[in-house]
Phi, psi and omega in degrees: 000142172295129186277142181287139169299146186294146176205155187297159179299328179300303184296311174311320182287322183288318177297314185293317185287323180298315179302323177290321178296309181306308183295322184285319194240355181081178181297336179297328182274351173273083171252157176291325185293314179301315177304312183294321179298324188288328180261004169081032178226159177289153186302315183299327176296338178299325181296345172293334188245332172233139189280335184196172173301319186293323176298312174304318173297322174299317178303307175303318182294311180304323175291324176288330175296315179301305185297318177292323176294325175301314182296316188289324181294318184301312177299323186281326176302314177294325181281345183294331189289081180061029182261163174290166170303318184290324181288314180296324176287329168302314175305307181302309184296329185288317181294324182294309183301316182299308182296313182301311179296331176284332186229060182312307188287322178294317176305308185296313182303317187276331180259353182261132179081177177293151181256132185279071182305327177296339181267347186261156176299137183303132179086351184302308182305309184290321174307319179296318184280343182315316188292326173300312179291323179296317187290337179260008175082024170092008188265110193288337173291311176303318175307307175305313181300317184290318173309312189293311178302310181297323177293314186298311177300326178293312186288328176290329177287312184306323184272002183051053175264358177269153177293156187299332186264005177299132175269095188282323177300317174290328182290322178294313176314306188290321182291312186290325174301314179298323185276335190274336182272137181297138182079006175070012171280127178279131168278137175302126179266359170200161170309143172294149174260149164078000000 
């Protein structure tokens, strides 16, 4: 796993509390004033530890990449043992979905809008994406397509945009099947209906 850059105990405390506020109350609850109160300092003093709200958000994004990356790496390690590309990608997709649904506000912060790459630890984004690249046989274009599919499905699920009777597991299986096969052809996962 990629090691987190060293930071003071106070910054670690601030990031942990910010994550708790975000996870519990959403982006509206994550204000610098509320965060300062939660860690027991005055709001102006918070800026001695984190330069700005954007800096704080970048620290949270780095935490999200580390957490999600650890789960994706664990999934691909388990999937590597003699399984098909579709199976490996399905394992990674399940881990991605599980992490995002467990941390919806952190997921949205990390995947919505432009990514401030210049504020993230070098190599972190690539390390997090590595299991997806491995799962599709090393093809970066297929990896980007797989990520786009997973992100789209996840956001639509978080936004409750699917009909109540939609079988999301079947939709994930179909999409991963199409992306996991060389040439983009899906193997049918169950008999066709009707």
